[in-house]
N, C-alpha and C positions, 0 to 999 in steps of 0.2 A: 849797648852799641860799642864795638871795639874802638880804642883810640888810635891815633896815627901810628904809634910805636907797634901796636899789635898787628895793624894792617901791613906795615913794612916787614915785620917778622914773618907773617904768613906768606907774603910774596916771595921772600927769600927762601922759605922752606919749599914752596912749590917750584921755584927755580932749580933748587938742588935735586928735587924729585925728578924734574924733567931731564936733567943731565944724567941722573942715575938710571932712568928708564931705558937709556940707550944700551945698557950693558947688563940688565937684570931681567928676570922673567916677570910676566904679569902677576903671577901669584905672589912673588916676593915683593913686587911693587905695592900690591894691595896691603900686604902685611906691614910694610914699612910705612905706608901712608897712615894706616890705622895707628901705628905706634907714635908717629910724629904728631898726629892730631890729637892724641891723648885718649884713646879708648875705642868704644864701639862705633862702627860705621855701618852704612847700609850695604857694604860690599861683602857680607858674609856669605859663604857658599851654602846653597840649599842642602838640607839634610836628605839622606836617602829615604825613600818610602819604606814603610814596613810592609813586608810581603805576607799577605794573607791568602792561604789556599783553602778552597772549599771542596771537600771530597765526600763521596757517598760512603756510608758506614760499611755496607756489605761488600761492595766491589772495589772500593778504593779509587774509583774513577773520579776525575774532576767533574764538578757540576757547574755548568753555565747558568746564568740568569738567576742567581741567588742574591737577594738584597740584604745588606747590612745597614741598618738605619741607626744613627746616633740619637741621643736624647735631645739634641738641638737641631734635629731634622736634616742632617746631612746624610745623603744616600750613596752607598757604594754598591756596585753590581758586578758580580764575577763575570769574566769574559769567557770565551770559548774554551780556554785552558783552565777554567775554574779559579782564576787568580784575581786578586784585588791589590792595587797599589795604594795603601793607606798613607796619606800625606798631610793630615791635619796637624799643624804645629802646636795648636792649643791643647791637643790631646796626647801628644807624644809623651811617653814616660809616666803615664798615669792610667789607672784602671778605667776602662770604658765599657759601658753596656751597649750592646748592639742588638736591636730587634732583628729577627730573622724572618724574611718573607721569601718563600721559595716555590710557590705554586706546585705543591706536591712533594716538596722536599722540606723537612722541618727538623727542629730540635724539640725535645720534651718541654712542656710547660713547667715553670717553677711553682712554688707553693702559692704564689699570688696570681697565677694564671698567665704570667708573661712568658712569651716564647722567644728566647734570645740567649746570648752568651756574653760573658764578661772576659775581656782580653786586656793585656798590657802591651800596647804597641810601642815599639822602639825602632829608631832608624836602622835599616839594614837587617832587622830581625825577621825570622820566618815564623808565622803562627798558623795553626791549622784549625779549621772549623769542620767538624764532622756532622753531617746531616743524614737523616733517615729518609729513604724514599717511601712515600705513602701511596704512590700511584703505581699502576702496573707498567705503564710505558716508561721508558728510560730516555731522558733528555740528552741528545747528542750535541746540540749546539745551534747557533744561528747561521743561516745560509746567506742571507742578504744584508745589505747595509754596511756602512763603513765602521771601522773600529772593532772588528770581530775579536781581535787580540790586543785591544788598546791597553788594557792593564798590564799584559805581558810586555808590551813595548815600553811602557813606563819603567818597568823593572829591568829592562835590558835583556829580556829573555826571548824575544821574538823579533825577526826582521819585519820591517814595515810592509804591510800588504799593499797591493795595487789599489789606488784610491781614485775613483772617477767622480767623487763627490756625491755618490748615491747614498742617501741616508735611510730611505725606506722603500719597500716594494710590497704591493698589495696583491694577494690572490694569484697563485701560480697556475699556469697551464703548461703541459708538457706533451711532446710527441717525439718518437724516434723517426727521423726523416733522413733517408740516404745514409744510414749508418751512424748518425750523430744525434745526440739528445738535444732537442730544442726546448728552450725555456722562454716563457713570456709572462710578464707581470702587468697588472692593471696600473692604477695611478702610482707614480714614482716620485718620491720626494728627493730634491736635490739641495745641496748645501748653500747655493748662492741666492735663493729667493723662495718665499713661501709657496709660490705656484711652481710646480714641477712639470713633469711630463704626463699628459692625460690621454695619450693615444698609444699605449702599450710600449714597454721597453722589452728587449729580448737579448738572449745570449745563447751560447752553445757550450756543451761539454762532451766528454766521452759518455757512452751509454752507461758504463759503470765507472763513475768518476771518483769513488771513494776508495782510498787505500785500506781503510779500516772501518769497522762498524762500531768503534768505541771512540769516546771523546779523547782529545779534542778533534773536532771536525774541521778539515781544511778542504774547501772546494773552490777551485779557480774557474771563474766564468770568463768566456771570451765574448764580450759584449759587442753588439752592433753599435758603432760609433760614427760620428760625423767627421767632416774634414779637419776639425780642430781637436779630434780625439775625445770628444765628450759623448756621453750616451745620448741616443736619439730615439725619437718615436719610430715605430715600425708599422703603424696601422692608422694612418690619417685618412679616414673615410670622409666623403663629402658631408657637409652639414655642420651646424654649430654644436658646441658642447663636446665632452669627452667621448672617446671611442673605447669600448670594452670588447675584447675578443674572447670567445669561449668555444667549447666543443672542438678543441685543437686536435686534429687527427691527420695521419698520413694515409692516403687511399690510392690504390692503383687506378689509372684510367684504362681505356680500352686497348691502348698500345702497351700496357704493362708499366708505364712510367709512373713513379711515385708523385703524388701531388699533396702538398701540405695545405690544409684547408681549415677554416674556422667560421663560426657565426659571429657577427658583430652587432652590437647595440649602440645607438647614439643616445646620449643621456642629456637631459635638461634638469634644472633644479626642480624639486629637491630629490635627486637620484631617480628620476622617472625616465624610462626608455620611451622615445617617441618614434623610433624606427629600428627595424631588424633587417639584416641582410646577410649574404654569404660573401666571403672573401677568400682569396687564394694567394699563396706565397709566390712572389716573383723572384726567381733565382738570380736575375740580372740586377734588379733594383735592391734586392735583399730587404724586401718589405712586403706586407700584404697589400693587395690591390682589390678594389671592389669587384664583385662578380655578378651579384644579382640582389635586388631589393625584394624582400619577402613581404614586408608589411610596413606601412606608415600609419601612424595614429591619425584618425579623423572622426568626424561625427558618424560616418557610415561604417567605419571599422575601428571602434574604440578599443577592442580587445585583441591582443596579439594571438595569432594562431600558433599551434605547436611548431616549434623549430628545434633543430639540434642545439642543445644547451647543456652545460656542465662538463663532465669528464667522460670520454668515450671508452668503451671496452669492446673487444672483438669476440664473437661467439659463433660457433658452428653448430647448427641444429642437427637433429637426428637424421635428417635427409642429406646432410653434408653441405648445406647452404651456409655461406659465410655472411654474418650480419655485423653491423656496428651499432651499438646501443649507446644512447646518450642519457645521462642523468645527473642529478645533484641533490642527494646522493644516489638514489635508486633509479634505475632506468625508466625513463618516461617517454622515449621515442626510439624507434629503430628504422634502419633502412639497409638494403643490401650493401655490402662493404666494397663499393666501387665509387669512383669519382662521378660517373654519370648518374648513378642512383642518388648520390648525395645532392647533386645540383638540381634534381627533379623532385619537387615537393609531392608529386602524385605517388612517389614510391615510399613516402614516409608513413610509418604506422605508429600512431600514438599507443602508449602502454599505460596501464594503471598501476603506479607504484604503490607498494604497501604503505598505508598512512601511519601506522604505529607499529612498534615492536614491543616486546615485553622484557622487563628487567629480570635477569636470572637470579637476582638477589631477593627482591621483594614482590615480584609479579606485577609491579605497577607499569602502566603504559609509558613508552618512551617515544616521543615524536621527533623524527629526523628533521633537521633544518638544512644542512649542507654537508657535502662529503663526496666520497667516491667508492667505487666497487672495483674489484680485481679478481682474477683467477689466481689461486695460490696452489702451486704445484706440490708443496710440502704437505698441505692439508688435503689436497685433492678436492677442494671445494671452493666456491665463491665466497669472498670475504668483503666486508664493508667496514669502513671507518667513517663515522659521522658525528657532527656536532648536534647536540640535542636542542630543540627549540624550547626556550623558557625553562631551562634546567635550574638546578640548585646545587651549590651556592651561587654559581654564575649563570646568568640567563642564557648566554651563548658561549660558555666556556667549558661545558661538560661534554666529553668525547667518549664515544662508545664503539664497541667491536661486536660484530655478529657474523654468522655464516649461513650459507644456503647451498642447495644442490644445483640451483639454476640462478642466473643473474637476475631473473625476474621474480625470484622468490618461490615459495614463501620463505621468509627469513626467520631464523630461529631466535632463541632468547639472546638478549644483549648483555654485555658486561661493560661497565664503565672502566676506561683505561687511563683517563686523564681528567684532572679537575683543576680549577683555577680559583684564586681568592679575589673575587670581584674583578674579573678580567675576561676578555673575549678571545676565543680561538676559533676562527671561522674558515670555511672552505678547505678542510683537510683533503690532501691528495696522497693516495697510496703510490709508492714507487716500486712496483714489481720488477721493473727493468734493472734496478740497481743491485739486486741480490741474486746469488746463484739459485737455480731452480730447486736444488735439493736442500736448501737452507731453511731452518725454522724462523729466521729473522725476517720481520716485515718492517719496512721503513715508511713513515708518513710525515708530511709537513703540513703546516697551516699558518694562518696569519695571526700573530699575537698583537692585539689592538685594544686600546682603552675604549674604543667606540662600542656603544650598546651595553656598556657596564654602568655602574652607579658612580660616575665621576671619580674614578680612581686616579691617583697621580700616574702619569705615563712612565713606563719603565725606561730609563735612559738607554739609548742605543737600540734596545730590543723592540720598542713599540713600533707598530706598523711594519713589521718584518716577518720573514719566514723562519720558523723554528722547526728543526728536524727531530723526530722521535723514533725510537726503536721499540718494537714489540716482539717478544720472544714467544712464538706460538706454542712452544712446549712448556710454557709457564703454567703450573697447576691452577693459578688464579683465573685462567681463561676457560677452565673445564665447563663452567656453566653455559658458555656459548658454543661449546663444541659437541653437544649431544645431538645425534641424528634423530 
């Protein structure tokens, strides 16, 4: 304990510091205080992070969603610009081993079977990690959730993105409606509480919203918000539990007016649908409103009848009749492509989707779980991107590509284009509207989620969000799926 003399001396010192503070800068004051008090103080400036960039070996493109894990279990994940701001003070200035986990992007194993790199991080220094792409699809970046460029912001290399507190968005639906691309997501996680929005969130963009088909991806959504500027639900259907809207389509009515429509399901624990109905977008309220109940679960009607479900595609048959087909992934129902036919279940025709496809590599059966179908003008064929049911190494993380001459099949051999290391990628959606018709580039997105995998650690910021991939249809690796 200091004696009275030491206390008086300290008071005198701080008095002089107070007087000096009127005419010197804060930085000089901190330095002077440190000197007068005799050494180290807690007021030392934080060191700059070490800048780590993750790039693909062949293209030099930045690679998002690559994890660098230290030996004491601290995880860093590259952002949409492929950057990591490494800031661990205990490891600055010393060699560090980082395990690499990239879900299709990797480095070679060493002699002991470890897949990683050894780096020497220093404040303000730039280091590069070069990874090899082992999948056919190319990862472009994360579309939803906050902090898409969080590491870049820490490094002072990117302006802050608009942040509405949205942390996660599940399973996308899209439709071009009145010249605008509408987006809708299922359950949405918000920053302020574990329970988020469970009646669909929505936004709009231009029909072709991307300036480039190379990373880093920057896509700005115009969200539907409430009076306080917060994201809001757009599909509050009557009844308890969440509302999920699917089969999102724009159809003309008898007057030629476009109508944005969907099918909705009311959900009760544990993820059981107890009611299905039709809903229509209200341009004045800017939300979906109920249109018709198709089925409610009861003892007399325990099973749901066929309803529009999944992702729609439009198809003109040999007689020139226009149809809209619904499927997840392969078409399972069709009706004439008008609003009046869509609202009338007597016009709905169930289809029998192909139950399995065949791997082009080993001839084994591949069972589709979820996905979508689209016409591809460059291939002049119908194409599908789908997640395999109970695939390997991830049960619902293996994604395949196949082609057909008709949207109803038969579908040819399939080639795996995306794989995950014990993680899930479900409900992939092709984006034919985003690319030029004469381009070999195909874009698709899906939900990156720890659910339905074997208890993996969730990928920070990326989990429960939509990840965009690019497939080059002129890639020789796809030849096995392109044989007529």
